[in-house]
C-alpha positions as CSV (number, residue, x, y, z in Angstrom):
1,M,0.0,0.0,0.0
2,S,1.4,3.4,-0.9
3,L,0.5,6.8,0.7
4,L,1.5,10.1,-0.9
5,V,1.4,13.4,1.0
6,S,1.9,16.9,-0.3
7,G,2.5,20.3,1.2
8,D,0.6,23.5,1.6
9,V,-2.2,24.5,-0.7
10,L,-1.9,28.2,0.0
11,L,-3.8,30.1,-2.7
12,H,-3.0,33.7,-3.4
13,A,-4.5,36.1,-6.0
14,G,-2.1,35.0,-8.7
15,T,-3.4,31.4,-8.5
16,W,-7.0,32.3,-9.0
17,A,-6.1,34.8,-11.7
18,T,-4.4,31.9,-13.4
19,A,-7.5,29.7,-12.8
20,E,-9.7,32.3,-14.4
21,A,-7.4,32.6,-17.4
22,D,-7.3,28.8,-17.8
23,G,-11.1,28.6,-17.7
24,A,-11.3,31.2,-20.4
25,R,-8.7,29.4,-22.5
26,R,-10.9,26.3,-22.3
27,G,-14.0,28.2,-23.2
28,Q,-15.4,27.8,-19.7
29,P,-16.7,30.5,-17.4
30,G,-15.4,30.7,-13.9
31,L,-12.2,29.3,-12.4
32,D,-10.4,26.1,-13.5
33,F,-7.5,25.0,-11.3
34,R,-7.0,21.7,-13.0
35,P,-4.5,22.8,-15.7
36,M,-2.3,24.4,-12.9
37,L,-2.0,20.9,-11.2
38,A,-2.0,18.7,-14.3
39,D,1.7,18.0,-14.5
40,V,1.9,16.3,-11.1
41,A,-1.4,14.4,-11.5
42,P,0.3,11.2,-12.9
43,V,2.4,10.7,-9.8
44,V,-0.5,11.7,-7.4
45,R,-2.8,9.2,-9.1
46,S,-0.3,6.4,-9.0
47,A,-0.4,6.3,-5.2
48,D,-3.0,4.1,-3.5
49,L,-3.9,7.0,-1.3
50,A,-2.9,10.7,-1.7
51,V,-3.5,13.4,0.9
52,C,-3.3,17.2,0.4
53,H,-3.2,20.0,2.9
54,L,-5.8,22.7,2.5
55,E,-4.3,25.5,4.6
56,T,-6.9,28.2,4.2
57,P,-10.7,28.7,4.5
58,L,-12.8,28.6,1.4
59,A,-15.0,31.5,0.3
60,P,-18.5,31.3,-1.2
61,P,-18.3,30.2,-4.9
62,G,-18.5,33.8,-6.2
63,G,-16.2,35.3,-3.6
64,P,-15.2,37.8,-2.3
65,Y,-11.7,36.2,-2.2
66,A,-8.8,37.3,0.0
67,S,-5.2,36.2,0.5
68,Y,-2.8,37.1,3.2
69,P,-3.3,37.8,6.1
70,L,-6.9,36.6,6.4
71,F,-7.5,34.1,3.7
72,S,-10.7,33.2,1.9
73,V,-10.0,31.4,-1.3
74,P,-12.0,30.0,-4.2
75,P,-13.7,26.7,-3.5
76,Q,-13.2,25.6,-7.1
77,V,-9.8,24.4,-6.0
78,V,-11.3,21.4,-4.2
79,P,-12.7,19.6,-7.2
80,A,-9.5,20.3,-9.0
81,L,-7.5,18.6,-6.1
82,R,-9.9,15.7,-6.4
83,H,-9.4,15.5,-10.2
84,T,-5.6,15.6,-9.7
85,G,-5.9,12.5,-7.6
86,Y,-6.1,13.5,-4.0
87,D,-8.3,11.2,-1.9
88,A,-8.4,13.4,1.3
89,C,-7.2,16.7,2.7
90,T,-5.9,17.8,6.1
91,T,-7.2,21.2,7.3
92,A,-5.7,22.1,10.7
93,S,-3.5,25.2,10.2
94,N,-2.7,28.6,11.6
95,H,-5.3,30.0,9.1
96,S,-8.1,27.6,9.9
97,I,-10.3,30.2,11.5
98,D,-9.3,33.3,9.5
99,K,-13.0,33.6,8.7
100,G,-14.3,32.3,12.0
101,F,-16.4,29.3,12.5
102,D,-18.5,30.1,9.5
103,G,-15.3,29.7,7.4
104,V,-14.7,26.3,9.0
105,R,-18.2,25.1,8.2
106,R,-18.1,26.5,4.7
107,T,-14.8,24.8,4.0
108,L,-15.9,21.4,5.3
109,R,-19.2,21.6,3.3
110,A,-17.2,22.2,0.1
111,L,-14.9,19.3,0.8
112,D,-18.0,17.1,1.5
113,R,-19.7,18.1,-1.7
114,A,-16.6,17.2,-3.7
115,G,-16.3,13.9,-2.0
116,V,-13.0,14.7,-0.2
117,P,-12.7,13.4,3.3
118,H,-10.9,15.6,5.8
119,D,-9.4,15.9,9.3
120,G,-8.1,18.7,11.4
121,T,-11.1,21.0,11.7
122,A,-14.6,20.1,12.8
123,R,-18.2,21.3,13.0
124,T,-19.1,19.3,16.1
125,A,-17.3,17.7,19.0
126,Q,-18.5,14.3,17.9
127,A,-17.0,14.8,14.4
128,Q,-13.7,15.8,16.0
129,R,-13.5,12.7,18.0
130,R,-14.1,10.5,14.9
131,P,-10.8,9.7,13.3
132,L,-10.4,10.0,9.5
133,I,-9.9,6.4,8.3
134,L,-9.3,5.9,4.5
135,H,-9.7,2.5,2.9
136,T,-7.6,1.1,0.0
137,N,-7.1,-2.5,-1.1
138,G,-8.3,-3.8,2.3
139,V,-5.9,-1.6,4.2
140,R,-7.3,1.1,6.6
141,V,-5.2,4.3,7.0
142,A,-5.9,6.9,9.6
143,V,-4.8,10.5,8.9
144,L,-4.8,12.8,11.9
145,S,-4.2,16.6,11.5
146,Y,-3.1,19.2,14.1
147,T,-1.7,22.7,14.1
148,Y,0.6,24.6,16.5
149,G,-1.9,27.5,16.7
150,T,-4.2,29.9,14.9
151,N,-2.2,33.2,14.6
152,G,-3.5,34.4,17.9
153,I,-7.1,34.2,16.9
154,P,-9.1,32.6,19.7
155,L,-11.0,29.5,18.9
156,P,-14.8,30.1,18.6
157,D,-16.6,30.4,22.0
158,G,-17.7,27.0,23.2
159,K,-16.1,25.2,20.3
160,P,-12.5,24.3,21.4
161,W,-12.8,21.2,19.2
162,S,-13.2,23.3,16.0
163,V,-9.5,23.2,15.3
164,S,-7.2,20.4,16.4
165,R,-4.2,21.8,18.3
166,I,-0.8,20.1,18.7
167,D,-0.5,18.4,22.1
168,P,1.7,15.3,22.2
169,E,-0.3,13.5,24.8
170,R,-3.5,14.1,22.9
171,I,-1.9,13.0,19.6
172,T,-0.7,9.7,21.0
173,R,-4.0,9.2,22.7
174,E,-6.0,9.8,19.5
175,A,-3.6,7.7,17.4
176,A,-4.2,4.8,19.8
177,A,-8.0,5.4,19.5
178,A,-7.6,5.3,15.7
179,R,-5.9,1.9,16.1
180,R,-8.8,0.6,18.2
181,A,-11.2,1.9,15.5
182,G,-9.5,-0.4,13.1
183,A,-6.7,1.6,11.5
184,D,-3.8,-0.6,10.1
185,V,-1.6,2.5,9.5
186,V,-1.7,5.8,11.3
187,A,-0.2,9.0,9.8
188,V,0.0,12.2,11.8
189,A,0.1,15.6,9.9
190,L,1.5,18.5,11.9
191,H,1.3,22.1,10.9
192,F,4.4,23.5,12.6
193,G,7.9,24.9,12.2
194,T,9.6,28.2,11.6
195,E,8.6,29.8,8.3
196,Y,11.2,29.9,5.6
197,V,13.8,27.9,7.6
198,T,14.9,24.6,6.0
199,A,15.9,22.9,9.3
200,P,13.4,21.8,11.9
201,D,13.3,24.0,15.0
202,A,13.4,22.9,18.7
203,Y,9.6,22.8,18.9
204,Q,9.4,20.5,16.0
205,T,12.0,18.1,17.2
206,D,10.6,18.1,20.7
207,V,7.0,17.3,19.5
208,V,8.3,14.6,17.2
209,D,10.5,13.1,19.9
210,Q,7.5,12.6,22.1
211,I,5.0,11.3,19.6
212,A,7.4,9.1,17.6
213,R,7.8,6.9,20.6
214,S,4.2,5.7,20.2
215,R,3.8,2.4,18.6
216,A,0.4,3.5,17.3
217,I,2.0,6.0,14.9
218,D,3.7,4.9,11.6
219,L,4.4,8.3,9.9
220,V,4.7,11.9,11.0
221,Y,4.8,14.6,8.4
222,G,4.7,18.4,8.5
223,H,3.9,21.6,6.7
224,H,3.7,25.3,7.5
225,A,7.4,26.4,7.0
226,H,6.7,26.9,3.2
227,V,10.1,25.4,2.5
228,V,11.3,21.8,2.2
229,Q,12.8,20.3,5.4
230,P,14.6,17.0,6.0
231,I,13.2,13.5,6.2
232,D,14.5,11.4,9.2
233,R,13.7,8.4,11.3
234,V,13.1,9.1,15.0
235,H,12.6,6.2,17.4
236,G,12.1,4.0,14.3
237,T,9.3,6.2,13.0
238,W,9.6,8.0,9.6
239,V,9.3,11.7,9.9
240,V,9.0,14.3,7.1
241,Y,9.6,17.6,8.8
242,G,8.4,19.9,6.1
243,L,6.9,19.4,2.6
244,G,7.1,23.0,1.5
245,N,4.4,24.6,-0.6
246,F,2.5,22.5,-3.1
247,V,0.8,25.5,-4.7
248,A,1.2,29.1,-3.6
249,Q,2.3,32.5,-4.7
250,Q,4.5,34.0,-2.0
251,E,7.1,36.7,-2.3
252,S,9.3,36.3,-5.4
253,S,12.3,37.2,-3.2
254,R,11.9,33.9,-1.5
255,P,12.6,31.3,-4.2
256,Y,12.5,28.4,-1.8
257,T,8.7,29.0,-1.3
258,Y,8.2,28.0,-5.0
259,R,9.8,24.6,-4.3
260,G,8.1,21.7,-2.7
261,V,8.1,17.9,-2.3
262,S,5.5,15.2,-2.3
263,V,6.5,12.1,-0.4
264,R,5.3,8.6,-1.1
265,V,5.7,5.9,1.6
266,R,5.1,2.3,0.8
267,F,3.8,0.0,3.6
268,M,4.1,-3.7,3.7
269,E,2.3,-6.2,5.9
270,R,4.6,-8.2,8.2
271,R,4.0,-11.8,9.3
272,S,2.7,-10.3,12.6
273,G,-0.1,-8.6,10.7
274,R,1.2,-5.2,11.4
275,Y,2.1,-2.8,8.5
276,A,5.5,-1.1,8.4
277,A,7.0,1.4,6.0
278,H,9.6,-0.1,3.8
279,D,10.3,2.4,1.0
280,V,10.3,6.2,1.1
281,A,10.5,8.3,-2.1
282,Y,10.2,12.0,-2.8
283,L,9.1,14.0,-5.8
284,P,10.5,17.5,-6.1
285,T,8.0,20.0,-7.5
286,M,8.3,23.6,-8.6
287,I,5.7,26.4,-8.9
288,T,6.2,28.7,-11.9
289,R,6.0,32.4,-11.3
290,F,3.0,34.6,-11.8
291,D,3.0,36.9,-14.9
292,P,0.1,39.3,-14.7
293,T,0.2,39.9,-18.4
294,E,-0.3,36.2,-19.2
295,P,-1.4,34.3,-16.0
296,G,-0.1,30.7,-16.3
297,M,1.2,29.4,-13.0
298,R,1.9,25.7,-13.0
299,V,3.0,23.1,-10.4
300,L,5.7,21.1,-12.2
301,D,7.1,17.6,-11.7
302,V,10.7,18.8,-11.7
303,Q,12.4,15.6,-13.0
304,A,9.8,15.0,-15.7
305,T,10.0,18.6,-16.9
306,L,13.8,18.5,-17.0
307,A,13.6,15.4,-19.1
308,D,11.1,16.8,-21.6
309,P,12.9,18.2,-24.7
310,A,9.9,20.6,-25.2
311,T,10.6,22.4,-21.9
312,D,11.2,26.2,-22.2
313,P,14.9,26.7,-21.9
314,A,14.3,29.8,-19.7
315,L,12.9,27.4,-17.0
316,L,15.9,25.1,-16.9
317,P,18.1,27.1,-14.4
318,E,15.3,27.3,-11.9
319,L,14.4,23.6,-12.4
320,R,18.0,22.5,-11.8
321,A,18.3,24.7,-8.8
322,T,15.0,23.3,-7.4
323,L,16.2,19.7,-7.8
324,A,19.5,20.4,-6.2
325,D,18.1,22.4,-3.2
326,V,15.2,19.9,-2.6
327,R,17.6,16.9,-2.6
328,S,20.0,18.8,-0.3
329,S,17.2,19.6,2.2
330,V,15.4,16.3,2.1
331,E,18.6,14.2,2.5
332,S,20.4,16.4,4.9
333,F,19.8,14.1,7.9
334,G,21.1,11.1,5.9
335,A,17.8,9.2,5.7
336,D,17.6,6.2,3.4
337,V,15.2,7.8,0.8
338,H,15.3,8.2,-3.0
339,L,13.8,10.3,-5.7
340,L,10.4,9.3,-7.0
341,R,10.0,9.1,-10.7
342,R,6.9,8.7,-13.0
């Protein structure tokens, strides 16, 4: 069984301007995010399960839309993520309640309508207690999502369960509950880290040190730093500290925020009946820059694009730099991992 996880879906104005232009190119009214993500779809779809991270609240279909600091982004991205091959999304982030509890409810309704299961935010206490368990080929995979905080915005009155916060004791307890509910594999998604720093900080390593000791947890992976961070094994548990951005449009002066990684972990059933990770591979991705005169942002499979003789030569230096930097960050702790190819 293979599980693929990707980084932040952090939409800014350039991304929905591109989606509008792509819709017009296809003769369709409205926003179409599918062309933006099409290049990585073959790898995403090749995994038995693929999980994205929707960092921001969704707006009503017609807007108004807003980016930083209080996000409210086009819901049309959700069916595009589903079309790309994502089976579920995590939703706990520092932006989860940028638009209050109404934003939480609206986001989860949009995910439900698109048939995308989710974890990390909730509309009721009962829903928060129910672990997300995905099924593939007879294997049950729990995905649990948590965030370090909500940018100082208080959780809605009387609704402390609306956003799942990082608490190592709680995480290990809920992972064990997911096992009791039938999960064969438990993956924990953590929204944490220092933004724009390619090494895990002390908070990250402390949280990981505590939860990786739990035999209920098979994989820990992170996002929020908006740059790629190392892969490691801690107490025998695979840890992906930071996946970087999957799709975003942050400052052009921060080229690392246009580089990301999707990680595929293969799990094999042992004689004991327990599943264990036995192969970890990573796919470097690159977001092309926004050009307001001709909106055409794309999320590229770096290796496939480099190998394509039709690739625009102007892209080659940035593609090569992305591949080198992602490899350097991912492998900086010496983990036994390898590049993922189509």
